[in-house]
Structures are given as C-alpha cells and as structure tokens.
C-alpha positions as CSV (number, residue, x, y, z in Angstrom):
1,M,-14.5,-27.9,-15.3
2,L,-16.7,-25.5,-16.9
3,M,-16.1,-21.9,-15.8
4,Y,-18.4,-18.9,-16.4
5,A,-17.4,-15.4,-16.6
6,R,-19.3,-14.8,-13.3
7,D,-16.8,-17.1,-11.5
8,N,-14.1,-14.6,-12.3
9,V,-15.9,-11.6,-10.9
10,V,-13.9,-9.6,-8.4
11,G,-15.5,-7.3,-6.0
12,A,-15.1,-3.5,-6.0
13,G,-13.4,-3.6,-2.6
14,E,-10.7,-5.9,-3.7
15,L,-10.3,-4.0,-6.9
16,Q,-9.7,-0.8,-5.0
17,Q,-7.1,-2.5,-2.9
18,R,-5.1,-3.2,-6.2
19,L,-5.0,0.4,-7.1
20,P,-1.9,2.7,-6.5
21,A,-1.9,5.2,-3.9
22,D,-3.3,8.7,-4.9
23,N,0.1,10.3,-4.6
24,E,1.7,7.6,-6.7
25,V,-1.1,8.3,-9.5
26,V,-0.6,12.0,-9.2
27,A,3.4,11.5,-9.6
28,A,2.9,9.3,-12.5
29,T,0.3,11.7,-14.4
30,D,2.9,14.5,-13.9
31,M,5.7,12.4,-15.5
32,L,3.6,11.2,-18.4
33,R,2.3,15.1,-18.9
34,M,6.1,15.9,-19.3
35,L,6.5,13.5,-21.8
36,A,3.7,14.5,-23.9
37,D,5.7,17.3,-25.4
38,G,7.7,16.2,-28.7
39,T,10.8,18.2,-27.8
40,R,10.8,16.9,-24.2
41,L,10.4,13.4,-25.3
42,R,13.2,13.8,-27.9
43,L,15.3,15.2,-24.8
44,M,14.4,12.3,-22.8
45,W,15.3,9.8,-25.5
46,L,18.8,11.2,-25.9
47,L,19.4,11.7,-22.1
48,S,18.3,8.0,-21.6
49,D,21.5,7.0,-23.4
50,G,23.8,9.0,-21.1
51,E,24.9,12.4,-20.0
52,H,24.6,15.6,-22.4
53,D,25.2,19.1,-22.1
54,V,22.8,21.9,-23.3
55,T,24.8,22.7,-26.2
56,S,24.8,19.3,-27.5
57,L,21.1,18.7,-26.9
58,V,20.3,21.9,-28.8
59,A,22.3,20.9,-31.7
60,A,20.6,17.5,-31.7
61,V,16.9,18.7,-31.2
62,G,17.1,21.6,-33.3
63,A,15.4,23.9,-30.8
64,A,16.6,27.2,-29.6
65,R,18.9,27.1,-26.5
66,P,16.4,29.0,-24.1
67,A,13.8,26.5,-25.0
68,V,15.8,23.5,-24.6
69,S,17.0,25.0,-21.0
70,Q,13.3,25.6,-20.0
71,H,12.4,22.0,-21.1
72,L,15.2,20.6,-19.0
73,A,14.2,22.6,-16.0
74,K,10.5,21.3,-16.4
75,L,12.0,17.6,-16.7
76,R,14.3,18.1,-13.7
77,L,11.2,19.6,-11.5
78,A,9.2,16.7,-12.7
79,G,11.9,14.2,-11.3
80,L,12.8,12.8,-14.7
81,V,16.1,14.3,-15.2
82,T,19.3,14.6,-13.1
83,I,22.0,17.4,-13.4
84,R,25.7,17.1,-12.6
85,R,28.1,19.8,-12.7
86,D,31.6,19.3,-14.4
87,G,33.3,22.5,-14.1
88,R,31.2,25.2,-15.7
89,R,29.2,22.7,-17.6
90,A,26.1,21.1,-16.6
91,L,25.4,17.5,-17.7
92,Y,21.8,16.1,-17.8
93,A,20.9,12.5,-17.8
94,A,17.7,10.5,-17.4
95,R,16.9,9.6,-13.6
96,G,17.3,6.1,-13.2
97,G,16.3,2.8,-14.9
98,H,12.5,3.2,-14.5
99,V,12.5,6.5,-16.4
100,R,15.0,5.3,-19.1
101,R,12.6,2.0,-19.6
102,L,9.5,4.3,-19.7
103,V,11.0,6.4,-22.4
104,T,12.4,3.3,-24.2
105,E,9.2,1.5,-23.9
106,V,6.8,4.2,-25.2
107,M,9.0,4.9,-28.1
108,H,9.1,1.2,-29.1
109,A,5.3,1.0,-28.6
110,A,5.0,4.0,-30.9
111,A,7.4,2.4,-33.6
112,H,5.1,-0.5,-33.6
113,S,2.1,1.5,-34.0
114,V,3.5,3.5,-37.0
115,T,5.3,0.4,-38.6
116,G,2.4,-1.9,-37.8
117,E,4.8,-4.5,-36.4
118,P,3.0,-6.8,-34.1
119,E,3.2,-6.1,-30.4
120,H,5.4,-8.2,-28.0
121,D,4.0,-10.2,-25.1
C-alpha cells in the first residue's frame, strides 16, 4: 500500500491533547533552568550518586562555600535536591530517580556531542 505524507497528518486539536499541562511545562522549564548553570550541574552530577555534605561538595567543585550553599538552596527550592540532617551535618542528594536520570542523560548527551560518538536509539 502506498502512503503519502498527508495520510499521517494529525489535526491541531489532537496535537494539543498530547501536550503536557501548563503547570508541568512551567515546572520542567524551572528545573532545566536550574541545571543551566555549570556549578549547579556539577553539584547535581555528584548528588545523583548519593548523599554529600557541603564541605565535600565545596572541595569537589572548587567553589566558595557560600556559593555552593546558595546553589544548593536554589536546587532545593526547585525540587531537585533533598536534605537530610545527620546531627549537625546537612546531607544533600538528588531527589528521586527522574532527577538522577535527567542529569545522567543530559551529561551523556553532552559527552556524545563533545566526542562525536554516535547517539543511542
């Protein structure tokens, strides 16, 4: 059977129904905006692997403690990071599997872009 491009045309109404809700789009763009900063993305990469305190994160990313604390506060407000108290220490971690996979996938996509390695299907 011969098919033409016009046979696969979907109406605008049907396309609109496929769109996510406005509040979901707002939340997603807020999350992505938070990851658009190099220091925050590095922090999220580290936090995707488990819990870390501010002191270890400062040493790892090489940024000043107040800057790291501000970045963590922003990430927490955006819902990307959780905090757990262990005595006087605050331990930070990436919030849930979706956030960890988002960070991992964007970093893998960037690595493919930089190295020229072919994309995965």
